[in-house]
Phi, psi and omega in degrees: 000143182280133186278160181296320179297326177292311182299310181303316178298305182308303185295324178297313185287318178300311181297317182294330184273338185290124180074012175276181183303322182297316179294321177293319177296316178303316178299314181299312179299316177301315177293337181262000182234164176258017185233073182297326182295317173297324178291313175308312185289314176298323180285318174302313182293325177300317178296315178300315183294314181297319173298317179296322178293323173300315177295321177298307186292319177305319178290318177296316183290327182294340179287330185253331185236129182301139183303320178302321173305307182303311186302310181299318180298315180298316182299319182294316182302311179295320176301313181299308181303316184295312180302317176297323174293322178292319175300308179299322176298320178293320179296318181294324176289321176295322179291330184282339184286000000 
């Protein structure tokens, strides 16, 4: 039987990765090469390796830093990135007018 944490992780990562820079880069590389299987294997291994690093670091960090602090820090980081994107988008629209 598949565990709840597996399903939760799979769905979270799947939704987060759809349409992001990595997928667009993979699309571009695949479109410019005649080797889609090589692109698939390369991009899949890269995602697996990046996830492996995240799991290792997450396990290490959680021993020294409370999980709630990591979650709040990540939320604040994403909030800052979002605000910066909104501000830069507004500036670009103002300059185009």
